[in-house]
FISEVO-39364 format. One line per 8 residues: for each residue y negated, z negated, x of C-alpha. Coordinates in pm, 1 decimal. Example, Ala and Ser with C-alpha at 12.3 -4.5 7.8 and 13.67 -1.06 7.14 Angstrom:
<zanus>
450.0:-780.0:1230.0 ~ 106.0:-714.0:1367.0
</zanus>
This chain:
<zanus>
-10435.9:-13140.7:14005.5 ~ -10417.6:-12933.0:14321.2 ~ -10225.1:-12606.4:14350.5 ~ -9959.9:-12774.2:14567.9 ~ -9903.2:-13048.7:14312.0 ~ -9882.3:-12794.7:14028.7 ~ -9627.4:-12582.3:14218.6 ~ -9421.2:-12889.5:14301.2
-9421.9:-13011.7:13940.4 ~ -9308.2:-12669.0:13813.7 ~ -9018.6:-12656.4:14062.4 ~ -8917.6:-13014.5:13997.3 ~ -8781.7:-13245.8:14261.9 ~ -8609.6:-13074.5:14551.7 ~ -8342.2:-13292.7:14709.6 ~ -8231.1:-13276.2:15067.5
-7861.6:-13208.2:15135.7 ~ -7815.6:-13575.2:15227.7 ~ -7965.7:-13685.1:14896.3 ~ -7746.5:-13442.0:14702.4 ~ -7437.1:-13573.1:14883.3 ~ -7540.5:-13931.8:14810.8 ~ -7603.5:-13852.2:14443.7 ~ -7263.7:-13681.9:14408.9
-7084.9:-13975.4:14572.9 ~ -7267.3:-14220.1:14344.1 ~ -7178.7:-14013.6:14034.4 ~ -6812.1:-14002.0:14136.0 ~ -6810.0:-14379.0:14192.5 ~ -6965.9:-14438.0:13849.0 ~ -6712.7:-14206.2:13685.9 ~ -6420.1:-14381.8:13850.5
-6559.6:-14720.2:13750.0 ~ -6597.8:-14614.8:13386.0 ~ -6243.2:-14471.4:13379.9 ~ -6098.3:-14790.8:13529.0 ~ -6291.7:-15002.8:13280.8 ~ -6157.9:-14795.1:12990.6 ~ -5803.2:-14829.1:13126.9 ~ -5852.7:-15204.9:13161.1
-5973.2:-15235.4:12800.0 ~ -5673.5:-15030.1:12684.0 ~ -5430.2:-15248.3:12878.9 ~ -5585.8:-15571.2:12753.6 ~ -5571.9:-15441.2:12396.0 ~ -5202.9:-15356.1:12429.6 ~ -5125.5:-15696.8:12576.7 ~ -5318.1:-15879.9:12302.9
-5159.5:-15677.9:12021.3 ~ -4813.0:-15704.4:12170.0 ~ -4537.0:-15450.7:12209.7 ~ -4433.9:-15457.3:11842.8 ~ -4755.8:-15292.7:11724.4 ~ -4588.9:-14948.5:11744.0 ~ -4301.5:-15065.0:11519.3 ~ -4513.2:-15182.3:11225.4
-4504.6:-15022.0:10881.5 ~ -4773.4:-14769.6:10803.9
</zanus>
């Protein structure tokens, strides 16, 4: 392994500003998608269980 390769592997991958911006946008899109999917599952569960589920005996 050359000195340049060793120095690069110690520093890790250095992203350009464009790559960092793209990564951030992708992470935000994934986060929004997961949140919407969770909200969808919650809504479907409420619809399937019906509105009376909160009034049941415990």
